[in-house]
C-alpha angles and dihedrals in degrees: 000000000000125000123186132199130205112225112214114071091357108059097000109056140163114264087215090068106022139043107251142194114264112283120254117262124257125308095020091057089062093049094043108032095167116110122217122230110253110266096027096114096047093043092054092047090048093049091049091047087053088056100258122139109231120210138174116230110182133161088214119105096229109143119254090238091055093051093044094049095046092052093042087064086061092046094253125134119187123215092221142355128209115184131177093273094052093045090050092049100042104030108024096033113146094332106136091206111081111244126204117282090246130031105171094174088067086067095043090253110159098195130020122196113210143148099217121102090209092058090053092048089050090050090060092044097045098032106250128130123244139176120205117228111169115129138053105286124162089205097050095110093049090050091051092049092047092050092046091053091045093052092046090054090049092051092046092050091049091049092050091050091052090052092055 
């Protein structure tokens, strides 16, 4: 099962408003000024240890290599990355009708973690699952893990019913 995370205001947060992971050391902290929400590193490792694929799905146009390198400094390796450029190329394409900024189900993502109300509304409209994470919350990682396990159980039950 795949889980994706938005970056801005979900994994990347302001240290003025949120508890964060320790900053990278010089000179990496100059190259990668973003700060990770406290618990991000452990949560991603825990999800992967539970057998989940963990992806980034961001509407930002940060390059894949930038995202991969930043997280590698924290010991995190994502299973996939979708940025604004990839989404525009693979999902929007030449479609004249504007599509939502994120469509996780098109990448077989079972649960997307985001802070934007519009993404959650589009989840209901287009049929993909979301979990809203947007404010300081000491229990955010536990909530993500619990929802991931709940969705996995739902999907396994549905798969078992189809087999019968």
